[in-house]
Each structure stands twice: as structure tokens, then as C-alpha cells.
C-alpha positions in Angstrom: -15.1 -58.8 38.2 -16.0 -55.7 39.3 -12.6 -54.0 37.8 -13.2 -55.8 34.5 -16.6 -54.0 34.5 -15.0 -50.7 35.2 -12.5 -51.3 32.4 -15.4 -51.9 30.2 -17.1 -48.7 31.2 -14.2 -46.5 31.1 -13.3 -48.0 27.4 -16.7 -47.3 26.2 -16.7 -44.0 27.7 -13.0 -43.2 26.2 -14.4 -44.1 22.8 -17.4 -41.6 23.1 -14.7 -39.0 23.9 -12.6 -39.7 21.1 -15.5 -39.4 18.9 -16.8 -36.2 20.3 -12.9 -35.0 19.8 -12.8 -36.0 16.2 -16.1 -34.0 15.6 -14.3 -30.9 17.2 -11.1 -31.2 15.4 -12.7 -31.8 12.0 -15.1 -28.9 12.4 -12.4 -26.7 13.7 -10.2 -27.8 10.6 -13.1 -27.2 8.2 -13.4 -23.6 9.6 -9.8 -22.7 9.4 -9.5 -23.9 5.7 -12.2 -22.1 4.8 -11.2 -18.9 6.5 -8.0 -19.4 5.0 -9.3 -19.6 1.5 -11.5 -16.7 1.9 -8.7 -14.6 2.9 -6.5 -15.9 0.2 -8.9 -15.0 -2.5 -9.6 -11.9 -1.1 -5.7 -10.9 -0.9 -5.4 -11.9 -4.5 -8.3 -9.6 -5.4 -6.6 -6.6 -3.5 -3.3 -7.5 -4.9 -4.7 -7.5 -8.5 -6.9 -4.5 -7.8 -3.9 -2.4 -6.4 -1.6 -3.2 -9.2 -4.8 -2.3 -11.8 -5.1 1.2 -10.3 -1.2 1.8 -10.5 -1.2 1.0 -14.1 -4.3 2.6 -15.0 -3.1 5.9 -13.3 0.4 5.8 -15.4 -1.5 5.0 -18.7 1.5 3.7 -20.2 1.3 0.4 -21.6 5.2 -0.5 -21.2 4.8 0.7 -17.5 2.2 -2.1 -16.7 4.6 -4.7 -17.9 7.6 -2.9 -15.9 5.5 -2.7 -12.4 4.3 -6.2 -12.7 8.0 -7.5 -13.2 9.1 -5.5 -10.4 6.4 -6.1 -8.0 7.0 -10.0 -8.5 10.6 -9.7 -8.1 9.9 -7.7 -4.7 7.3 -10.0 -3.4 9.3 -13.3 -4.4 12.3 -11.9 -2.4 10.3 -11.1 0.7 7.5 -13.9 0.6 8.8 -16.7 -1.3 8.7 -17.5 -5.0 5.6 -19.7 -4.9 2.5 -17.5 -5.5 4.0 -14.5 -6.6 5.4 -15.2 -10.1 4.7 -12.7 -12.7 2.3 -14.7 -14.6 0.6 -15.4 -10.8 0.4 -11.4 -10.6 -1.1 -10.9 -14.3 -4.0 -13.3 -13.3 -4.6 -11.4 -9.8 -5.0 -8.3 -12.0 -7.3 -10.0 -14.6 -9.4 -11.5 -11.7 -9.8 -8.1 -10.4 -10.6 -6.3 -13.5 -13.1 -9.2 -14.5 -15.0 -9.1 -11.0 -14.9 -5.5 -10.1 -17.6 -6.0 -7.7 -15.9 -6.6 -4.3 -19.1 -7.9 -2.4 -19.8 -10.5 -5.0 -16.3 -11.8 -4.7 -16.4 -12.0 -1.0 -19.6 -13.5 -0.8 -18.6 -16.3 -3.5 -15.4 -16.9 -1.7 -16.8 -17.9 1.4 -18.0 -20.9 -0.8 -15.5 -21.3 -3.5 -11.8 -21.5 -3.8 -9.4 -19.8 -5.6 -9.3 -22.5 -7.9 -12.9 -22.1 -8.9 -12.1 -18.4 -9.7 -9.4 -19.6 -11.9 -11.7 -21.9 -13.8 -14.0 -19.0 -14.7 -11.5 -16.4 -15.5 -11.0 -17.9 -19.2 -14.6 -17.4 -20.1 -15.0 -14.5 -22.4 -18.5 -13.3 -21.6 -19.3 -11.3 -18.6 -22.9 -12.9 -17.9 -21.2 -16.5 -18.5 -18.8 -15.5 -15.8 -21.4 -14.4 -13.5 -23.7 -17.3 -14.0 -21.0 -19.8 -13.2 -19.7 -18.0 -10.1 -23.3 -17.8 -8.7 -24.6 -21.3 -9.3 -21.1 -22.7 -8.3 -21.4 -21.0 -5.0 -25.2 -21.6 -4.3 -24.7 -25.3 -5.0 -21.4 -25.6 -3.7 -19.9 -27.2 -6.9 -16.4 -29.1 -6.8 -13.9 -27.5 -9.0 -14.3 -30.9 -11.1 -18.1 -30.2 -11.6 -17.3 -26.5 -12.4 -15.1 -27.9 -14.8 -17.7 -30.3 -16.4 -20.6 -27.7 -16.4 -18.3 -25.3 -18.4 -17.2 -27.8 -20.8 -20.8 -29.1 -21.1 -21.8 -25.7 -22.1 -24.3 -25.4 -19.3 -24.9 -21.7 -19.6 -25.6 -21.7 -23.2 -28.2 -24.7 -22.9 -29.8 -23.3 -19.5 -33.3 -21.4 -20.3 -32.1 -18.2 -18.8 -29.4 -17.8 -21.6 -31.9 -16.8 -24.2 -33.6 -14.0 -22.1 -32.5 -10.4 -22.0 -29.0 -9.4 -20.2 -31.2 -7.5 -17.5 -33.4 -10.4 -16.8 -30.5 -12.8 -16.5 -28.6 -10.7 -14.0 -31.6 -9.9 -11.7 -32.3 -13.6 -11.4 -28.7 -14.3 -10.7 -28.9 -11.5 -7.9 -32.3 -12.8 -6.8 -30.3 -16.2 -6.3 -27.1 -14.6 -4.6 -29.1 -12.5 -2.5 -32.1 -14.4 -1.5 -31.2 -18.1 -2.3 -34.3 -18.2 -4.6 -33.8 -20.4 -7.8 -36.1 -19.7 -10.8 -37.2 -22.5 -13.1 -35.2 -20.6 -15.8 -32.1 -21.6 -13.8 -33.2 -25.4 -13.6 -34.5 -26.1 -17.2 -32.2 -26.3 -20.2 -32.1 -27.3 -23.8 -30.7 -29.8 -25.5 -30.6 -32.4 -23.0 -27.7 -34.7 -23.5 -29.0 -38.1 -23.5 -26.1 -40.0 -25.0 -25.8 -42.5 -21.8 -28.9 -44.2 -23.2 -27.1 -45.6 -25.9 -30.2 -45.2 -28.4 -29.2 -44.5 -31.9 -31.3 -44.5 -35.2 -35.0 -45.7 -34.6 -36.4 -46.1 -31.4 -39.6 -45.8 -29.6 -40.8 -43.8 -26.5 -41.1 -46.7 -24.7 -37.2 -47.2 -25.4 -36.4 -44.0 -24.5 -38.3 -44.2 -21.0 -36.9 -47.8 -20.2 -33.3 -46.6 -21.0 -33.7 -43.4 -18.8 -34.9 -45.6 -16.0 -32.2 -48.0 -16.4 -29.9 -45.3 -16.3 -31.8 -43.2 -13.6 -28.5 -41.7 -11.7 -26.9 -40.5 -15.2 -30.5 -39.0 -16.1 -30.8 -37.1 -12.8 -27.2 -35.8 -13.0 -28.0 -34.4 -16.5 -31.3 -33.1 -15.4 -29.2 -31.2 -12.7 -29.0 -30.5 -8.9 -32.1 -31.0 -6.9 -34.3 -33.2 -8.8 -35.4 -36.4 -6.9 -37.3 -39.4 -8.8 -40.9 -39.9 -8.0 -42.9 -42.2 -10.1 -42.6 -43.6 -13.6 -46.0 -44.0 -15.8 -47.9 -42.1 -13.1 -51.6 -43.0 -13.4 -54.3 -40.5 -13.2 -58.0 -41.1 -13.3 -60.0 -38.3 -14.9 -63.6 -38.8 -16.0 -63.2 -42.3 -15.4 -60.4 -42.7 -17.8 -56.7 -43.8 -17.1 -54.1 -41.1 -18.3 -50.3 -42.2 -17.9 -47.4 -39.3 -17.3 -44.2 -40.8 -18.6 -41.9 -39.5 -15.4 -42.6 -37.5 -12.6 -39.7 -35.6 -10.3 -39.6 -33.2 -7.5 -37.1 -30.4 -7.4 -36.3 -29.4 -3.9 -35.1 -25.9 -4.5 -38.1 -24.9 -6.9 -40.3 -27.1 -4.2 -42.5 -28.0 -7.1 -43.3 -31.2 -9.0 -41.8 -31.5 -12.3 -43.9 -33.6 -14.8 -41.9 -35.0 -17.6 -43.3 -36.3 -21.2 -41.0 -37.9 -23.8 -42.0 -37.3 -27.2 -40.4 -38.3 -30.6 -40.0 -35.7 -33.4 -40.9 -32.1 -33.2 -42.9 -30.5 -30.7 -47.0 -30.2 -31.7 -49.5 -27.7 -30.3 -51.8 -30.7 -29.1 -49.0 -31.3 -26.5 -49.8 -28.3 -24.4 -53.3 -29.3 -23.7 -51.9 -32.7 -22.7 -49.3 -31.5 -20.1 -51.6 -28.8 -18.8 -54.4 -31.8 -17.9 -51.5 -33.5 -16.2 -50.3 -30.5 -14.4 -53.7 -29.5 -13.2 -54.3 -32.9 -11.9 -51.1 -32.9 -10.0 -52.0 -29.5 -8.6 -55.4 -31.0 -7.1 -54.4 -34.5 -6.0 -50.5 -34.7 -5.3 -49.6 -31.2 -4.4 -48.7 -30.6 -0.7 -48.7 -27.7 1.5 -46.0 -25.3 1.0 -45.4 -26.4 -2.3 -45.5 -24.1 -5.9 -47.5 -25.4 -8.5 -46.1 -28.1 -10.4 -44.1 -27.4 -13.9 -44.1 -29.6 -16.8 -41.2 -30.5 -19.3 -41.9 -31.7 -22.9 -38.7 -33.5 -24.1 -38.8 -33.6 -28.1 -36.3 -34.3 -30.7 -37.2 -30.8 -32.5 -38.4 -27.6 -31.0 -41.2 -25.9 -33.4 -40.2 -22.3 -32.0 -42.9 -20.2 -33.6 -45.5 -23.0 -32.1 -44.0 -22.7 -28.7 -44.0 -18.8 -28.9 -47.6 -18.4 -30.3 -48.9 -20.7 -27.4 -47.0 -18.8 -24.7 -46.0 -22.1 -22.8 -44.1 -20.2 -20.3 -47.3 -18.8 -18.8 -48.7 -22.2 -18.8 -45.6 -23.5 -16.5 -44.8 -25.7 -19.5 -40.9 -26.0 -20.9 -40.2 -27.5 -24.2 -36.6 -28.8 -24.7 -34.6 -30.6 -27.2 -32.8 -33.8 -26.4 -29.7 -35.7 -27.9 -29.5 -39.4 -28.0 -26.2 -38.8 -29.9 -24.1 -36.2 -29.7 -22.5 -34.5 -32.8 -18.8 -33.2 -33.0 -18.1 -30.5 -30.3 -17.8 -27.9 -33.0 -20.9 -28.8 -34.8 -23.0 -29.0 -31.5 -21.6 -25.6 -30.1 -22.7 -24.1 -33.7 -26.0 -25.5 -33.2 -26.2 -24.3 -29.5 -25.1 -21.0 -30.5 -27.3 -20.5 -33.2 -30.6 -21.6 -30.9 -29.5 -19.0 -28.4 -29.0 -16.2 -31.0 -32.7 -17.2 -32.3 -34.1 -16.8 -28.6 -32.8 -13.6 -28.0 -33.8 -12.2 -31.1 -37.3 -13.4 -30.3 -37.2 -11.7 -27.1 -36.0 -8.5 -28.6 -38.9 -8.9 -31.1 -41.2 -9.1 -28.1 -40.0 -6.2 -26.3 -40.1 -4.1 -29.6 -44.0 -5.0 -30.1 -44.4 -4.0 -26.4 -43.1 -0.6 -26.9 -45.1 0.1 -30.0 
């Protein structure tokens, strides 16, 4: 009987040890994979940067093609064909040219794989590339998630895209260096709510019911960091009952996010209503260490001039459009690009007025 007990003890002890060994092995493998990925990405950057310097110094277009072909043949002969094809070297050269800041690449490579960079390379705009690189690194997006956000035009829809270029660079730098995310990197417009299945005529309650029924998809569309808190949040003010449609919390912003759903275009009176909700939340729901709550008004149309005149940003209120039916992609791209250009024009006008 005693021997049987010893066997049981030994078995339990062995299983515990094996579990510990699994953890050691998995941690080591993860570290090795991360280190190998970092070194591989940086190797590609250095190869591309060195070939670029050679081509630039010679200043002959034909020489560039010749040097890439020659280098490819030599490297393949010494290190094998995979990874050093002419097309691969050309991609490395483009990589080093589009991301000349070695430190940014080195920092991002600690979180992202070479395949992440490959997804970003085709983007035409420098700020777009920096945006996706910074967000993917900060939030540790998978390659699939990165591809989804690019296809969904996240940069063009995010509030920051309508700001001046220098402002965007500063916000991205703050996120990289200090891990501080601003509201302009969180909120976007329009929101794609096609998963609700709503078409034609519907009420605000229909929309709210559908968003709750598809809460997981709604949170995914809102973006990383959102946590659901309450629906129809009751607030008693001066003996009257007020109800906020949806209340969320954002972990990176450390703020409550009040969301009100509206049909039709934005109206000036919505500002006062949302300000009332925000001040009540600040007085009764805000926890120590949190930032002041922010409001998001989801409307089917914007009313840009009213929004600008009311200076909603200073009140901590964002207004965004939402779409329950998505038009063809090329039409959607045109609409978003038109809104983006209009936003940049408004900011340019504000800057000019301030300088006068």
C-alpha cells in the first residue's frame, strides 16, 4: 500500500515537472522565433540599404538592373536560391528606401514579422505606411488582421487622417516612444455596420437592438481596447431619467466612452445632450486614475460646418457616420477620400486664419 502511494506521488510530481518543462520550452521557442524574425528583418533591411547605396553612387539606371541580377546570382550560389531571388532583392531595396529610419524598423521588428512589412510595402503614401506599421506593432496585429485593416481603409477612416501631416507624425511618434494612444487614433468615420442587416427604414431602437445582438462584431469594428459596460445607462438628473444608448470603456485611453445613436444628420442640440451625459459620468462613474469620459455620436450624416463651429473636439465629443449598407468598393473609396480631402482643407483654413 505504501509503495502504491509513493507511485502516485511520483506520478503527480512528474506531471508537475513536465508542465514546468513545457513552459520552459515554449518560452525558449518563442524567444528564439522572435529573435530569428528580428535578425531576418534587419538583415533584409541592411541588404536593401547596401544595394541602394551602390546603385545610387553609380547613378546609372542600367547599372541598377545589372547589379541586382549579379548579386542575386552570387548570393544564390553561396546561400541557396530561396530568399535571394532577383525579385526578393528588389523588395529589400524598396523596403530600405521606404523605411529609411533604421531605428523605426528595429523597434517594429521586435513585434512584427517580415511578412507584415511585405503587406505594407505596396501602400503609396508615407504616412499610411507609418500608420499601419505603428498600429500593427503597438497592438500586435496578426498578418491577417493587418491585411483586413488595410483593405478596410482604416487609415483613411481614422480621425487622425484628416489632421495635418506633422500632427499625424507627432501622434504616431508618441505612440511608438511612450505607448500613449490618442483619441484621434481610436475613433473613425464611417463605421461599417453592415453586419446589423438593417436596410431601408429602421429606428434608433432597431439599430441599438441589432448592435447588441451582434456585440462582438460591433466591438471589432470599434477597434481594439473597447469593453462593453452598459446599454441604456440610466442617469437621474434633477429628478428626471436620462438614458445613454451605449456605454463602453477603452483600456488604452483609460476612459469611459459614451455612444449615442442617431438617425439622419448631426444636429446642434446633440452636443448639449452628450455634454450632459459626459459630465454626469465624470461625476458619478469615473474611477480614480481614469481620464475624463469621451462621447461618440453616431449619425447617418455629418453636418461638417455645424461640427466645426461647435468645436466638438474641445468638448470631448466625436461625431462619426455609420453605414448599415456598404456601396460598391470604388464608390466607398471615393466617398471616404472626398471626406478626407474636405477635412484637410478645413484644417488648412483654420491654420491660415490663426496666422492672419
